[in-house]
N, CA, C and O atoms as CSV, one atom per row, in Angstrom:
chain,resi,resn,atom,element,x,y,z
A,1,MET,N,N,63.331,-217.786,-26.717
A,1,MET,CA,C,63.612,-216.802,-26.386
A,1,MET,C,C,62.836,-215.232,-26.515
A,1,MET,O,O,62.500,-214.916,-27.657
A,2,SER,N,N,62.593,-214.418,-25.592
A,2,SER,CA,C,61.823,-213.092,-25.875
A,2,SER,C,C,63.025,-212.107,-26.171
A,2,SER,O,O,64.221,-212.163,-25.887
A,3,TYR,N,N,62.254,-211.186,-26.847
A,3,TYR,CA,C,63.028,-210.009,-27.789
A,3,TYR,C,C,62.757,-209.231,-26.782
A,3,TYR,O,O,61.866,-209.616,-26.025
A,4,THR,N,N,63.372,-208.062,-26.520
A,4,THR,CA,C,62.627,-206.672,-25.662
A,4,THR,C,C,63.528,-205.583,-26.326
A,4,THR,O,O,64.738,-205.736,-26.490
A,5,GLU,N,N,62.957,-204.676,-26.625
A,5,GLU,CA,C,63.345,-203.382,-27.595
A,5,GLU,C,C,64.517,-202.865,-26.939
A,5,GLU,O,O,64.499,-202.949,-25.711
A,6,LEU,N,N,65.534,-202.349,-27.476
A,6,LEU,CA,C,66.479,-201.674,-26.603
A,6,LEU,C,C,65.631,-200.197,-26.133
A,6,LEU,O,O,64.794,-199.512,-26.721
A,7,SER,N,N,66.386,-200.072,-24.593
A,7,SER,CA,C,65.498,-198.867,-24.102
A,7,SER,C,C,66.269,-197.224,-24.428
A,7,SER,O,O,67.230,-197.196,-25.197
A,8,VAL,N,N,65.950,-196.409,-24.026
A,8,VAL,CA,C,66.484,-195.082,-24.320
A,8,VAL,C,C,67.655,-195.099,-23.327
A,8,VAL,O,O,68.575,-194.329,-23.601
A,9,GLU,N,N,67.773,-195.837,-22.238
A,9,GLU,CA,C,69.538,-195.779,-21.451
A,9,GLU,C,C,70.558,-196.717,-22.400
A,9,GLU,O,O,71.765,-196.553,-22.578
A,10,GLU,N,N,69.700,-197.727,-22.935
A,10,GLU,CA,C,70.748,-198.945,-23.853
A,10,GLU,C,C,71.286,-197.639,-24.725
A,10,GLU,O,O,72.353,-197.077,-24.479
A,11,ARG,N,N,70.382,-197.250,-25.776
A,11,ARG,CA,C,70.725,-196.729,-26.897
A,11,ARG,C,C,71.729,-195.326,-26.115
A,11,ARG,O,O,72.812,-195.242,-26.694
A,12,ALA,N,N,71.594,-194.393,-25.103
A,12,ALA,CA,C,72.722,-193.644,-24.991
A,12,ALA,C,C,73.930,-194.721,-24.492
A,12,ALA,O,O,75.059,-194.261,-24.664
A,13,THR,N,N,73.901,-195.521,-24.145
A,13,THR,CA,C,75.089,-196.106,-24.205
A,13,THR,C,C,75.578,-196.177,-24.806
A,13,THR,O,O,76.744,-195.795,-24.899
A,14,ILE,N,N,74.725,-196.883,-25.776
A,14,ILE,CA,C,75.793,-197.212,-27.501
A,14,ILE,C,C,76.157,-196.066,-28.117
A,14,ILE,O,O,77.157,-196.133,-28.832
A,15,GLN,N,N,75.488,-194.832,-27.999
A,15,GLN,CA,C,75.653,-193.389,-28.411
A,15,GLN,C,C,77.144,-193.422,-27.743
A,15,GLN,O,O,78.179,-193.456,-28.409
A,16,ILE,N,N,77.087,-193.407,-26.432
A,16,ILE,CA,C,78.691,-192.698,-25.748
A,16,ILE,C,C,79.516,-193.805,-26.341
A,16,ILE,O,O,80.356,-193.453,-27.169
A,17,GLY,N,N,79.403,-195.284,-26.013
A,17,GLY,CA,C,80.334,-196.003,-26.482
A,17,GLY,C,C,80.771,-196.143,-27.583
A,17,GLY,O,O,81.793,-196.819,-27.694
A,18,HIS,N,N,79.958,-195.369,-29.163
A,18,HIS,CA,C,80.388,-195.678,-30.053
A,18,HIS,C,C,81.447,-194.378,-30.316
A,18,HIS,O,O,82.332,-194.614,-31.139
A,19,ALA,N,N,81.446,-193.071,-29.719
A,19,ALA,CA,C,81.636,-191.737,-29.908
A,19,ALA,C,C,83.103,-192.278,-29.397
A,19,ALA,O,O,84.028,-191.879,-30.104
A,20,GLN,N,N,83.421,-192.994,-28.451
A,20,GLN,CA,C,84.894,-193.216,-27.911
A,20,GLN,C,C,85.474,-194.064,-28.131
A,20,GLN,O,O,86.589,-194.271,-27.652
A,21,GLY,N,N,84.613,-195.136,-29.283
A,21,GLY,CA,C,85.442,-195.664,-30.228
A,21,GLY,C,C,85.462,-196.997,-29.519
A,21,GLY,O,O,86.608,-197.366,-29.264
A,22,PHE,N,N,84.549,-197.780,-29.150
A,22,PHE,CA,C,84.779,-198.672,-28.217
A,22,PHE,C,C,84.090,-199.730,-29.252
A,22,PHE,O,O,83.210,-199.314,-30.007
A,23,SER,N,N,84.497,-201.115,-29.285
A,23,SER,CA,C,84.499,-201.806,-30.328
A,23,SER,C,C,82.649,-202.265,-30.095
A,23,SER,O,O,81.985,-201.806,-29.166
A,24,LEU,N,N,82.177,-203.078,-30.979
A,24,LEU,CA,C,80.851,-203.398,-30.992
A,24,LEU,C,C,80.759,-204.552,-29.577
A,24,LEU,O,O,79.959,-204.374,-28.660
A,25,ARG,N,N,81.578,-205.538,-29.621
A,25,ARG,CA,C,81.454,-206.375,-28.572
A,25,ARG,C,C,81.874,-205.575,-27.093
A,25,ARG,O,O,81.129,-206.113,-26.274
A,26,ARG,N,N,82.531,-204.768,-26.519
A,26,ARG,CA,C,82.528,-204.230,-25.773
A,26,ARG,C,C,81.331,-203.289,-25.001
A,26,ARG,O,O,81.025,-203.331,-23.809
A,27,ILE,N,N,80.800,-202.495,-25.988
A,27,ILE,CA,C,79.296,-202.020,-26.243
A,27,ILE,C,C,78.196,-203.289,-25.447
A,27,ILE,O,O,77.466,-203.357,-24.458
A,28,ALA,N,N,78.453,-203.810,-26.120
A,28,ALA,CA,C,77.286,-205.186,-26.118
A,28,ALA,C,C,77.690,-205.884,-24.478
A,28,ALA,O,O,76.853,-206.418,-23.750
A,29,ARG,N,N,78.721,-205.770,-24.245
A,29,ARG,CA,C,78.827,-206.546,-22.541
A,29,ARG,C,C,78.413,-205.304,-21.467
A,29,ARG,O,O,77.775,-205.383,-20.417
A,30,LEU,N,N,78.989,-204.190,-22.093
A,30,LEU,CA,C,78.320,-203.246,-21.075
A,30,LEU,C,C,76.686,-203.177,-20.602
A,30,LEU,O,O,76.208,-202.899,-19.502
A,31,ILE,N,N,75.936,-203.595,-22.060
A,31,ILE,CA,C,74.439,-203.547,-21.863
A,31,ILE,C,C,73.833,-204.930,-21.941
A,31,ILE,O,O,72.634,-205.152,-22.111
A,32,ASN,N,N,75.000,-206.045,-21.767
A,32,ASN,CA,C,74.285,-207.290,-21.486
A,32,ASN,C,C,73.645,-207.358,-22.755
A,32,ASN,O,O,72.636,-208.062,-22.700
A,33,ARG,N,N,73.912,-206.795,-24.067
A,33,ARG,CA,C,72.838,-207.427,-25.310
A,33,ARG,C,C,74.350,-207.963,-26.206
A,33,ARG,O,O,75.498,-207.607,-25.942
A,34,SER,N,N,73.957,-208.808,-27.192
A,34,SER,CA,C,73.969,-209.190,-28.254
A,34,SER,C,C,74.623,-208.284,-29.056
A,34,SER,O,O,74.097,-207.191,-29.263
A,35,PRO,N,N,76.413,-208.756,-29.870
A,35,PRO,CA,C,77.305,-207.683,-30.380
A,35,PRO,C,C,76.195,-207.409,-31.646
A,35,PRO,O,O,75.999,-206.302,-32.148
A,36,SER,N,N,75.373,-208.936,-32.125
A,36,SER,CA,C,74.501,-208.266,-33.475
A,36,SER,C,C,73.874,-207.138,-33.387
A,36,SER,O,O,73.876,-206.197,-34.180
A,37,THR,N,N,73.091,-207.315,-31.943
A,37,THR,CA,C,71.979,-205.899,-31.455
A,37,THR,C,C,72.555,-204.541,-31.741
A,37,THR,O,O,71.980,-203.543,-32.175
A,38,ILE,N,N,73.619,-204.687,-31.459
A,38,ILE,CA,C,74.546,-203.323,-31.791
A,38,ILE,C,C,74.793,-202.815,-32.990
A,38,ILE,O,O,74.720,-201.652,-33.388
A,39,SER,N,N,75.157,-204.013,-33.647
A,39,SER,CA,C,75.191,-203.660,-34.799
A,39,SER,C,C,74.435,-203.531,-35.586
A,39,SER,O,O,74.624,-203.035,-36.697
A,40,ARG,N,N,73.310,-204.010,-35.092
A,40,ARG,CA,C,71.923,-203.841,-36.053
A,40,ARG,C,C,71.433,-202.457,-35.892
A,40,ARG,O,O,71.118,-201.714,-36.822
A,41,GLU,N,N,71.394,-202.166,-34.601
A,41,GLU,CA,C,71.397,-200.698,-34.331
A,41,GLU,C,C,71.702,-199.804,-34.912
A,41,GLU,O,O,70.968,-199.072,-35.577
A,42,LEU,N,N,73.373,-199.689,-34.674
A,42,LEU,CA,C,74.148,-198.402,-35.285
A,42,LEU,C,C,73.858,-198.454,-36.853
A,42,LEU,O,O,73.607,-197.447,-37.514
A,43,ARG,N,N,73.932,-199.945,-37.450
A,43,ARG,CA,C,73.499,-199.566,-39.144
A,43,ARG,C,C,72.359,-199.204,-39.409
A,43,ARG,O,O,72.408,-198.587,-40.473
A,44,ARG,N,N,71.343,-199.249,-39.022
A,44,ARG,CA,C,70.112,-199.084,-38.932
A,44,ARG,C,C,69.791,-197.377,-38.654
A,44,ARG,O,O,69.304,-196.562,-39.438
A,45,ASN,N,N,70.242,-197.194,-37.293
A,45,ASN,CA,C,69.949,-195.819,-37.183
A,45,ASN,C,C,71.135,-194.824,-37.417
A,45,ASN,O,O,71.093,-193.735,-36.845
A,46,ARG,N,N,71.969,-195.075,-38.058
A,46,ARG,CA,C,73.321,-193.869,-38.583
A,46,ARG,C,C,72.509,-192.722,-39.332
A,46,ARG,O,O,71.417,-192.910,-39.868
A,47,ASP,N,N,73.032,-191.788,-39.303
A,47,ASP,CA,C,72.989,-190.575,-40.465
A,47,ASP,C,C,73.446,-190.848,-41.163
A,47,ASP,O,O,73.762,-192.017,-41.381
A,48,VAL,N,N,73.835,-189.399,-42.206
A,48,VAL,CA,C,74.352,-189.856,-43.466
A,48,VAL,C,C,75.781,-189.453,-43.171
A,48,VAL,O,O,76.653,-189.773,-43.979
A,49,CYS,N,N,76.087,-188.783,-42.091
A,49,CYS,CA,C,77.577,-188.888,-41.863
A,49,CYS,C,C,78.182,-190.029,-40.991
A,49,CYS,O,O,79.353,-189.983,-40.614
A,50,GLY,N,N,77.288,-191.118,-40.666
A,50,GLY,CA,C,78.048,-192.316,-39.735
A,50,GLY,C,C,77.293,-191.995,-37.966
A,50,GLY,O,O,76.884,-192.915,-37.259
A,51,SER,N,N,77.272,-191.064,-37.708
A,51,SER,CA,C,76.845,-190.455,-36.894
A,51,SER,C,C,75.712,-191.531,-36.435
A,51,SER,O,O,74.899,-191.981,-37.243
A,52,TYR,N,N,75.742,-192.025,-34.597
A,52,TYR,CA,C,74.395,-192.388,-34.030
A,52,TYR,C,C,74.151,-191.467,-32.824
A,52,TYR,O,O,74.938,-191.057,-31.972
A,53,SER,N,N,72.728,-191.243,-33.010
A,53,SER,CA,C,72.368,-190.594,-31.867
A,53,SER,C,C,70.941,-191.213,-31.429
A,53,SER,O,O,70.083,-191.766,-32.118
A,54,ALA,N,N,70.977,-190.970,-30.243
A,54,ALA,CA,C,69.976,-192.287,-29.271
A,54,ALA,C,C,68.569,-191.594,-29.157
A,54,ALA,O,O,67.548,-192.196,-28.826
A,55,ARG,N,N,68.633,-190.352,-29.449
A,55,ARG,CA,C,67.018,-189.535,-29.137
A,55,ARG,C,C,67.111,-190.025,-31.052
A,55,ARG,O,O,66.368,-191.004,-31.120
A,56,ALA,N,N,67.519,-189.825,-32.078
A,56,ALA,CA,C,67.103,-190.212,-33.114
A,56,ALA,C,C,66.833,-190.852,-33.081
A,56,ALA,O,O,65.692,-191.015,-33.514
A,57,ALA,N,N,67.647,-192.083,-32.469
A,57,ALA,CA,C,66.984,-193.475,-32.752
A,57,ALA,C,C,65.988,-194.345,-32.288
A,57,ALA,O,O,65.696,-195.509,-32.563
A,58,GLN,N,N,65.491,-193.422,-31.442
A,58,GLN,CA,C,64.515,-193.791,-30.690
A,58,GLN,C,C,63.236,-193.064,-31.116
A,58,GLN,O,O,62.099,-193.461,-30.863
A,59,GLU,N,N,63.571,-191.895,-31.827
A,59,GLU,CA,C,62.181,-191.729,-32.070
A,59,GLU,C,C,61.873,-192.227,-33.724
A,59,GLU,O,O,60.715,-192.105,-34.122
A,60,GLN,N,N,62.792,-192.717,-34.552
A,60,GLN,CA,C,62.810,-193.362,-35.847
A,60,GLN,C,C,62.113,-194.865,-35.286
A,60,GLN,O,O,61.299,-195.354,-36.070
A,61,MET,N,N,62.354,-195.598,-34.057
A,61,MET,CA,C,62.260,-196.908,-33.543
A,61,MET,C,C,60.372,-196.544,-33.504
A,61,MET,O,O,59.541,-197.259,-34.064
A,62,LYS,N,N,59.983,-195.020,-32.540
A,62,LYS,CA,C,58.658,-195.320,-32.816
A,62,LYS,C,C,57.691,-195.089,-34.126
A,62,LYS,O,O,56.624,-195.558,-34.521
A,63,ALA,N,N,58.739,-194.011,-34.634
A,63,ALA,CA,C,57.748,-194.138,-36.276
A,63,ALA,C,C,57.854,-195.694,-36.669
A,63,ALA,O,O,56.814,-196.333,-36.828
A,64,ARG,N,N,58.765,-196.137,-36.783
A,64,ARG,CA,C,58.659,-197.802,-37.404
A,64,ARG,C,C,57.502,-198.637,-36.815
A,64,ARG,O,O,56.880,-199.479,-37.463
A,65,ARG,N,N,57.262,-198.302,-35.442
A,65,ARG,CA,C,56.379,-198.983,-34.873
A,65,ARG,C,C,54.979,-198.725,-35.126
A,65,ARG,O,O,54.216,-199.689,-35.185
A,66,GLN,N,N,54.521,-197.494,-35.291
A,66,GLN,CA,C,53.470,-196.813,-35.712
A,66,GLN,C,C,53.026,-197.410,-37.260
A,66,GLN,O,O,51.860,-197.549,-37.631
A,67,VAL,N,N,53.925,-197.644,-37.855
A,67,VAL,CA,C,53.491,-198.169,-39.201
A,67,VAL,C,C,53.080,-199.102,-39.463
A,67,VAL,O,O,52.232,-199.204,-40.350
A,68,CYS,N,N,53.690,-200.451,-38.552
A,68,CYS,CA,C,53.168,-201.400,-38.659
A,68,CYS,C,C,51.807,-202.072,-38.119
A,68,CYS,O,O,51.262,-203.111,-38.491
A,69,ARG,N,N,51.393,-201.051,-37.019
A,69,ARG,CA,C,50.298,-201.033,-36.210
A,69,ARG,C,C,48.769,-200.871,-36.820
A,69,ARG,O,O,48.209,-199.921,-36.274
A,70,PRO,N,N,48.130,-201.380,-37.575
A,70,PRO,CA,C,47.321,-200.779,-37.702
A,70,PRO,C,C,46.121,-200.101,-36.859
A,70,PRO,O,O,45.617,-200.606,-35.856
A,71,SER,N,N,45.796,-199.016,-37.371
A,71,SER,CA,C,44.809,-198.198,-36.447
A,71,SER,C,C,42.947,-198.810,-35.930
A,71,SER,O,O,42.190,-199.505,-36.608
A,72,ARG,N,N,42.810,-198.473,-35.130
A,72,ARG,CA,C,41.997,-199.331,-34.406
A,72,ARG,C,C,40.342,-198.605,-35.061
A,72,ARG,O,O,40.169,-197.469,-35.505
A,73,LYS,N,N,39.438,-199.593,-34.927
A,73,LYS,CA,C,38.072,-199.100,-35.876
A,73,LYS,C,C,37.294,-198.371,-34.797
A,73,LYS,O,O,36.981,-197.242,-35.176
A,74,LEU,N,N,36.871,-198.673,-33.529
A,74,LEU,CA,C,36.654,-198.672,-32.766
A,74,LEU,C,C,36.942,-198.326,-31.512
A,74,LEU,O,O,37.133,-199.064,-30.546
A,75,LEU,N,N,36.977,-196.413,-31.623
A,75,LEU,CA,C,37.569,-195.520,-30.735
A,75,LEU,C,C,36.412,-195.205,-30.080
A,75,LEU,O,O,35.534,-194.726,-30.798
A,76,PRO,N,N,36.113,-195.365,-28.686
A,76,PRO,CA,C,35.028,-194.448,-28.005
A,76,PRO,C,C,34.795,-193.301,-28.536
A,76,PRO,O,O,35.832,-192.834,-29.006
A,77,GLY,N,N,33.960,-192.682,-28.662
A,77,GLY,CA,C,33.622,-191.159,-29.207
A,77,GLY,C,C,33.588,-191.230,-30.516
A,77,GLY,O,O,33.333,-190.286,-31.264
A,78,SER,N,N,33.814,-192.230,-30.804
A,78,SER,CA,C,33.420,-191.553,-32.622
A,78,SER,C,C,32.395,-192.055,-33.290
A,78,SER,O,O,31.993,-193.057,-32.700
A,79,GLU,N,N,31.738,-191.810,-34.318
A,79,GLU,CA,C,30.803,-192.038,-35.059
A,79,GLU,C,C,30.327,-193.433,-35.233
A,79,GLU,O,O,29.182,-193.834,-35.439
A,80,ARG,N,N,31.404,-194.070,-35.111
A,80,ARG,CA,C,31.275,-196.279,-35.934
A,80,ARG,C,C,31.177,-196.580,-34.426
A,80,ARG,O,O,30.516,-197.577,-34.138
A,81,PHE,N,N,31.696,-195.920,-33.476
A,81,PHE,CA,C,31.661,-196.706,-31.703
A,81,PHE,C,C,30.212,-196.101,-31.608
A,81,PHE,O,O,29.400,-197.025,-31.591
A,82,GLU,N,N,29.624,-194.902,-31.542
A,82,GLU,CA,C,27.886,-194.841,-31.137
A,82,GLU,C,C,27.160,-195.703,-32.006
A,82,GLU,O,O,26.300,-196.523,-31.685
A,83,LEU,N,N,27.544,-195.464,-33.004
A,83,LEU,CA,C,26.476,-196.657,-34.077
A,83,LEU,C,C,26.393,-197.979,-33.417
A,83,LEU,O,O,25.355,-198.567,-33.114
A,84,VAL,N,N,27.403,-198.307,-33.263
A,84,VAL,CA,C,27.266,-199.815,-32.518
A,84,VAL,C,C,27.323,-200.151,-31.302
A,84,VAL,O,O,27.414,-201.302,-30.877
A,85,VAL,N,N,27.260,-198.912,-30.528
A,85,VAL,CA,C,26.573,-199.136,-29.417
A,85,VAL,C,C,25.487,-198.675,-29.105
A,85,VAL,O,O,25.004,-198.823,-27.983
A,86,HIS,N,N,24.815,-197.906,-30.252
A,86,HIS,CA,C,23.427,-197.786,-30.432
A,86,HIS,C,C,22.978,-199.179,-30.781
A,86,HIS,O,O,22.213,-199.511,-29.874
A,87,MET,N,N,23.066,-200.002,-31.518
A,87,MET,CA,C,22.661,-201.316,-32.035
A,87,MET,C,C,23.267,-202.293,-30.805
A,87,MET,O,O,22.871,-203.458,-30.768
A,88,LEU,N,N,24.173,-201.843,-29.859
A,88,LEU,CA,C,24.083,-203.365,-28.856
A,88,LEU,C,C,22.921,-202.568,-28.095
A,88,LEU,O,O,22.316,-203.481,-27.533
A,89,ARG,N,N,22.332,-201.481,-27.795
A,89,ARG,CA,C,21.334,-201.649,-27.005
A,89,ARG,C,C,19.943,-201.691,-27.895
A,89,ARG,O,O,18.890,-201.451,-27.304
A,90,GLU,N,N,19.930,-201.859,-28.683
A,90,GLU,CA,C,18.723,-202.596,-29.709
A,90,GLU,C,C,18.702,-203.886,-29.421
A,90,GLU,O,O,18.078,-204.740,-30.052
A,91,ARG,N,N,19.441,-204.077,-28.380
A,91,ARG,CA,C,19.360,-206.044,-28.376
A,91,ARG,C,C,20.209,-206.919,-29.601
A,91,ARG,O,O,20.252,-208.143,-29.726
A,92,LEU,N,N,20.801,-205.973,-30.372
A,92,LEU,CA,C,21.762,-207.039,-31.676
A,92,LEU,C,C,22.882,-207.558,-31.297
A,92,LEU,O,O,23.803,-207.010,-30.691
A,93,SER,N,N,22.762,-208.942,-31.769
A,93,SER,CA,C,24.234,-209.435,-31.388
A,93,SER,C,C,25.239,-208.884,-32.362
A,93,SER,O,O,24.921,-208.466,-33.476
A,94,PRO,N,N,26.526,-208.902,-31.869
A,94,PRO,CA,C,27.868,-208.585,-32.517
A,94,PRO,C,C,27.886,-208.838,-34.216
A,94,PRO,O,O,28.124,-208.068,-35.146
A,95,GLU,N,N,27.507,-210.335,-34.167
A,95,GLU,CA,C,27.181,-210.876,-35.595
A,95,GLU,C,C,26.247,-210.420,-36.403
A,95,GLU,O,O,26.351,-210.115,-37.591
A,96,GLN,N,N,25.149,-210.378,-35.575
A,96,GLN,CA,C,24.258,-209.027,-36.381
A,96,GLN,C,C,24.939,-207.443,-36.909
A,96,GLN,O,O,24.976,-206.861,-37.993
A,97,ILE,N,N,25.318,-207.202,-35.837
A,97,ILE,CA,C,25.617,-205.683,-36.329
A,97,ILE,C,C,26.391,-205.613,-37.192
A,97,ILE,O,O,26.479,-204.580,-37.856
A,98,ALA,N,N,27.548,-207.214,-37.542
A,98,ALA,CA,C,28.801,-206.900,-37.915
A,98,ALA,C,C,27.855,-206.716,-39.599
A,98,ALA,O,O,27.808,-205.722,-40.323
A,99,GLY,N,N,27.347,-207.774,-39.751
A,99,GLY,CA,C,26.258,-207.966,-41.065
A,99,GLY,C,C,25.201,-206.318,-41.463
A,99,GLY,O,O,25.066,-205.700,-42.520
A,100,LYS,N,N,24.876,-206.183,-40.669
A,100,LYS,CA,C,24.158,-204.812,-40.910
A,100,LYS,C,C,25.196,-203.508,-41.479
A,100,LYS,O,O,24.949,-202.658,-42.334
A,101,LEU,N,N,26.429,-203.714,-40.656
A,101,LEU,CA,C,27.264,-202.765,-40.938
A,101,LEU,C,C,28.055,-202.720,-42.538
A,101,LEU,O,O,28.367,-201.673,-43.106
A,102,ARG,N,N,28.304,-204.257,-43.141
A,102,ARG,CA,C,28.608,-204.535,-43.709
A,102,ARG,C,C,27.735,-203.674,-45.378
A,102,ARG,O,O,28.178,-203.034,-46.332
A,103,ARG,N,N,26.184,-204.208,-44.894
A,103,ARG,CA,C,25.710,-203.701,-45.816
A,103,ARG,C,C,25.048,-202.552,-46.115
A,103,ARG,O,O,24.381,-202.396,-47.137
A,104,MET,N,N,25.316,-201.193,-44.679
A,104,MET,CA,C,24.956,-200.029,-44.761
A,104,MET,C,C,25.737,-199.191,-45.449
A,104,MET,O,O,26.933,-199.385,-45.235
A,105,ASN,N,N,25.473,-198.256,-46.263
A,105,ASN,CA,C,25.737,-197.326,-47.140
A,105,ASN,C,C,26.311,-196.310,-46.345
A,105,ASN,O,O,25.172,-195.848,-46.275
A,106,ILE,N,N,26.949,-195.560,-45.714
A,106,ILE,CA,C,27.270,-194.137,-44.709
A,106,ILE,C,C,28.348,-193.406,-45.491
A,106,ILE,O,O,29.503,-193.812,-45.617
A,107,PRO,N,N,27.952,-192.514,-45.898
A,107,PRO,CA,C,29.047,-191.666,-46.773
A,107,PRO,C,C,30.292,-191.036,-45.819
A,107,PRO,O,O,31.466,-190.830,-46.126
A,108,SER,N,N,29.616,-190.821,-44.606
A,108,SER,CA,C,30.711,-190.363,-43.481
A,108,SER,C,C,31.767,-191.486,-42.611
A,108,SER,O,O,32.802,-191.224,-41.998
A,109,LEU,N,N,31.367,-192.262,-42.728
A,109,LEU,CA,C,31.824,-194.191,-42.872
A,109,LEU,C,C,32.076,-194.131,-43.862
A,109,LEU,O,O,31.083,-194.480,-44.501
A,110,ARG,N,N,33.090,-193.810,-44.687
A,110,ARG,CA,C,33.511,-194.717,-45.177
A,110,ARG,C,C,34.117,-196.149,-44.913
A,110,ARG,O,O,34.857,-196.130,-43.930
A,111,ASP,N,N,34.020,-197.293,-45.469
A,111,ASP,CA,C,34.599,-198.696,-44.836
A,111,ASP,C,C,33.648,-199.428,-43.378
A,111,ASP,O,O,34.006,-200.391,-42.700
A,112,ALA,N,N,32.685,-198.802,-43.258
A,112,ALA,CA,C,32.212,-198.525,-41.844
A,112,ALA,C,C,32.190,-200.224,-41.012
A,112,ALA,O,O,32.071,-200.502,-39.819
A,113,TYR,N,N,32.369,-201.173,-42.303
A,113,TYR,CA,C,32.221,-202.856,-41.471
A,113,TYR,C,C,32.958,-203.209,-40.730
A,113,TYR,O,O,33.993,-202.690,-41.149
A,114,VAL,N,N,33.249,-203.827,-39.749
A,114,VAL,CA,C,33.857,-204.144,-38.698
A,114,VAL,C,C,33.705,-205.389,-37.981
A,114,VAL,O,O,32.701,-205.526,-37.283
A,115,CYS,N,N,34.657,-206.423,-38.063
A,115,CYS,CA,C,33.731,-207.902,-37.418
A,115,CYS,C,C,33.462,-208.153,-36.266
A,115,CYS,O,O,33.867,-207.371,-35.405
A,116,ARG,N,N,32.809,-209.148,-35.940
A,116,ARG,CA,C,32.343,-209.788,-34.792
A,116,ARG,C,C,33.230,-209.462,-33.942
A,116,ARG,O,O,32.893,-208.683,-33.050
A,117,GLY,N,N,34.141,-209.796,-33.970
A,117,GLY,CA,C,35.412,-210.127,-32.869
A,117,GLY,C,C,35.917,-208.236,-32.679
A,117,GLY,O,O,35.997,-207.689,-31.579
A,118,THR,N,N,36.113,-207.737,-33.631
A,118,THR,CA,C,36.304,-206.520,-33.177
A,118,THR,C,C,35.016,-205.503,-32.562
A,118,THR,O,O,35.384,-204.359,-32.296
A,119,ILE,N,N,33.891,-205.744,-32.371
A,119,ILE,CA,C,32.871,-205.419,-31.738
A,119,ILE,C,C,32.686,-206.120,-30.405
A,119,ILE,O,O,31.950,-205.639,-29.543
A,120,TYR,N,N,33.489,-207.492,-30.197
A,120,TYR,CA,C,33.320,-208.518,-28.854
A,120,TYR,C,C,34.351,-207.878,-27.819
A,120,TYR,O,O,34.171,-207.987,-26.606
A,121,ASN,N,N,35.763,-207.005,-28.531
A,121,ASN,CA,C,36.766,-206.640,-28.172
A,121,ASN,C,C,36.614,-205.929,-27.049
A,121,ASN,O,O,37.047,-206.234,-25.938
A,122,PRO,N,N,35.781,-204.647,-27.447
A,122,PRO,CA,C,35.840,-203.406,-26.148
A,122,PRO,C,C,34.641,-204.084,-25.316
A,122,PRO,O,O,34.637,-203.709,-24.144
A,123,ILE,N,N,33.836,-204.803,-25.578
A,123,ILE,CA,C,32.990,-205.662,-24.587
A,123,ILE,C,C,33.690,-206.035,-23.500
A,123,ILE,O,O,33.784,-205.724,-22.313
A,124,TYR,N,N,34.166,-206.821,-24.295
A,124,TYR,CA,C,34.987,-207.482,-23.105
A,124,TYR,C,C,36.442,-207.536,-22.698
A,124,TYR,O,O,36.973,-208.511,-22.166
A,125,ALA,N,N,37.073,-206.320,-23.018
A,125,ALA,CA,C,38.273,-205.598,-22.627
A,125,ALA,C,C,38.057,-205.566,-21.013
A,125,ALA,O,O,37.023,-205.173,-20.473
A,126,LEU,N,N,39.357,-206.110,-20.251
A,126,LEU,CA,C,39.618,-205.817,-18.922
A,126,LEU,C,C,40.578,-204.642,-19.151
A,126,LEU,O,O,41.209,-204.419,-20.185
A,127,PRO,N,N,40.586,-203.702,-17.662
A,127,PRO,CA,C,39.391,-203.904,-17.221
A,127,PRO,C,C,38.299,-203.009,-17.822
A,127,PRO,O,O,38.278,-202.147,-18.700
A,128,VAL,N,N,37.213,-203.675,-16.821
A,128,VAL,CA,C,35.782,-203.437,-17.780
A,128,VAL,C,C,35.665,-202.458,-18.709
A,128,VAL,O,O,35.753,-201.267,-18.410
A,129,GLY,N,N,35.433,-202.938,-20.050
A,129,GLY,CA,C,35.442,-202.033,-21.304
A,129,GLY,C,C,34.202,-201.057,-21.197
A,129,GLY,O,O,33.304,-201.389,-20.423
A,130,GLU,N,N,34.088,-199.975,-21.853
A,130,GLU,CA,C,32.552,-199.296,-22.108
A,130,GLU,C,C,31.102,-199.648,-22.386
A,130,GLU,O,O,29.968,-199.286,-22.070
A,131,LEU,N,N,31.776,-200.613,-23.201
A,131,LEU,CA,C,30.617,-201.140,-23.659
A,131,LEU,C,C,29.958,-202.358,-22.550
A,131,LEU,O,O,28.738,-202.284,-22.408
A,132,ARG,N,N,30.343,-202.947,-22.130
A,132,ARG,CA,C,30.473,-203.968,-21.074
A,132,ARG,C,C,29.627,-203.071,-19.671
A,132,ARG,O,O,28.656,-203.543,-19.079
A,133,LYS,N,N,30.076,-202.117,-19.444
A,133,LYS,CA,C,29.285,-201.256,-18.762
A,133,LYS,C,C,28.109,-200.946,-18.953
A,133,LYS,O,O,27.171,-201.066,-18.165
A,134,GLU,N,N,28.108,-200.536,-20.002
A,134,GLU,CA,C,26.395,-200.553,-20.518
A,134,GLU,C,C,25.008,-201.410,-20.272
A,134,GLU,O,O,23.833,-201.303,-19.920
A,135,LEU,N,N,26.155,-202.471,-20.780
A,135,LEU,CA,C,25.269,-203.641,-20.670
A,135,LEU,C,C,25.272,-204.594,-19.547
A,135,LEU,O,O,24.492,-205.546,-19.542
């Protein structure tokens, strides 16, 4: 079974139902979700007074999602990206580039190393990625 996050509309329904004193099961039936999902949502996103705000819950969810996602190392326009593009133009393979980046000591690029998989991803990204166009 796949999991889908609560939408803004579902959170608004939870907020209204909770404010009107509906039971967790009744709110769950309204949005076709499990009562445990509603309970977890209310417990996780209540404020100090015990009230629930759909807008605040949505913002907290976005903040939690940002924390768990690592930042991308090869962003188009960044110095590291340009360095990788330059090395690809020099006909180096992603394996060779990864090795060279590991040995380089560039102060402006702290931890400049990226693995070969990270270099392959922009090349083969769909739709056609920036690096693939140039090659």
